[in-house]
DOZAZA-745202 format. One line per field, with one value per residue (C-alpha): residue number from 1; residue in three letters; x, y, z. Coordinates in steps of 0.001 Angstrom, whole numbers. Example, Ala and Ser with C-alpha at 12.3 -4.5 7.8 and 13.67 -1.06 7.14 Angstrom:
pos: (1 2)
code: (ALA SER)
px: (12300 13670)
py: (-4500 -1060)
pz: (7800 7140)
//
This chain:
pos: (1 2 3 4 5 6 7 8 9 10 11 12 13 14 15 16 17 18 19 20 21 22 23 24 25 26 27 28 29 30 31 32 33 34 35 36 37 38 39 40 41 42 43 44 45 46 47 48 49 50 51 52 53 54 55 56 57 58 59 60 61 62 63 64 65 66 67 68 69 70 71 72 73 74 75 76 77 78 79 80 81 82 83 84 85 86 87 88 89 90 91 92 93 94 95 96 97 98 99 100 101 102 103 104 105 106 107 108 109 110 111 112 113 114 115 116 117 118 119 120)
code: (MET ALA THR ASN VAL SER PHE LYS ASP ARG LYS LEU ILE ALA VAL ILE GLY ASP GLU ASP SER ILE THR GLY LEU LEU LEU ALA GLY VAL GLY HIS ILE ASN GLU HIS GLN LYS LYS ASN PHE LEU VAL VAL ASP THR LYS THR GLN ILE SER THR ILE GLU SER THR PHE GLN GLU PHE THR GLU ARG LYS ASP ILE ALA ILE LEU LEU ILE ASN GLN HIS ILE ALA GLU LYS ILE ARG PRO SER VAL ASP LYS TYR GLN GLN ALA PHE PRO ALA LEU LEU GLU ILE PRO SER LYS ASP HIS PRO TYR ASP PRO SER LYS ASP SER VAL LEU LYS ARG VAL GLN LYS LEU PHE GLY GLU)
px: (-132 2824 4380 1006 1329 4946 3735 1166 3620 5033 4483 6848 8864 12613 14472 18370 19150 20511 19446 16847 15193 15074 13490 10825 10120 10059 8063 5582 5227 7594 9989 9597 12126 11196 11467 15302 15851 16412 15357 14078 16234 19564 20874 24020 26289 29742 31015 29151 31477 30394 30243 27721 25278 26224 25339 22164 21094 21702 20167 16854 16552 16363 14059 10357 8550 9572 7598 9402 13137 13634 17115 18738 19958 23274 23888 22814 25417 28123 26745 25661 26921 24733 21763 22054 22515 19251 16142 13720 9944 10070 11227 10629 13633 12855 15810 14543 16167 17186 17718 20844 20916 18642 17027 18787 16929 20095 21480 18573 18602 15010 14225 17547 15949 12613 14289 16070 12703 11462 14664 15533)
py: (-14 2319 1798 3013 6547 7015 6352 8653 11599 11102 13958 15803 14785 15480 16207 16267 17532 19726 23745 23096 20107 21729 25239 23176 21205 24246 26077 23303 23463 20806 23307 23022 23962 22740 24339 23677 25203 21964 21781 19075 20028 20045 21733 19745 21835 21525 22315 20535 18035 14204 13946 16528 14602 11416 13270 14476 11485 9946 12686 12564 8542 8918 11754 10579 13182 12309 10001 10339 11014 12055 12306 13214 9839 11737 12577 9419 7681 9772 7782 4833 2244 4091 4504 557 -242 1658 -639 613 1125 4710 7179 5829 6199 7481 8259 11252 12583 16158 18011 17595 13844 11587 8671 5191 2481 242 2532 2549 880 -218 -1276 -3790 -4843 -5525 -6901 -9241 -10394 -11421 -12969 -11128)
pz: (43 766 -2738 -4556 -2562 -3717 -7199 -7183 -5815 -9237 -11281 -12867 -16466 -16045 -19107 -19999 -23074 -25623 -25428 -28606 -26826 -23279 -24450 -26530 -23455 -21235 -23756 -23317 -19379 -18355 -15958 -12309 -9786 -6138 -2470 -2332 -5903 -7362 -11232 -13215 -15968 -17326 -20269 -21964 -24148 -25293 -22273 -19765 -18222 -18238 -14468 -14582 -16692 -15028 -10982 -12599 -14087 -10752 -8914 -11326 -11144 -7289 -6958 -5828 -7595 -11339 -13404 -16454 -17172 -21158 -22148 -25635 -27358 -27997 -24341 -23267 -25347 -23133 -20148 -21762 -18811 -16342 -18641 -19763 -15849 -14940 -14997 -12310 -13592 -11983 -13221 -16770 -18772 -22497 -25086 -27608 -30585 -30947 -33910 -34873 -33787 -35184 -33140 -33753 -32406 -32395 -29672 -27475 -24578 -23299 -26825 -26585 -23432 -25505 -28241 -25664 -23902 -27263 -28144 -31141)
//
């Protein structure tokens, strides 16, 4: 019974992405800053360190208010071991394309797991 309550508390979508992806999602109303001044998004550019992406990924996957974590696929590639290791149901992890980097299904960690289940 207590686990159901925690799922109901998950109301946010978090995003780790490039500036264009984040801007579009913020304009759609995804952005949120909580009482501790923690954002639910990270803008990644060429100056963003891998350790920052990694720590933000860890933070977002551990937060109890996030239901879905969107990450640009080309950014997920930078932290692929962590993305592939993540197997929790919540927050759901979805790799999305960006304007400059098309989606490649062969790199998607969720799709790989589904294919493994079906023996493909």
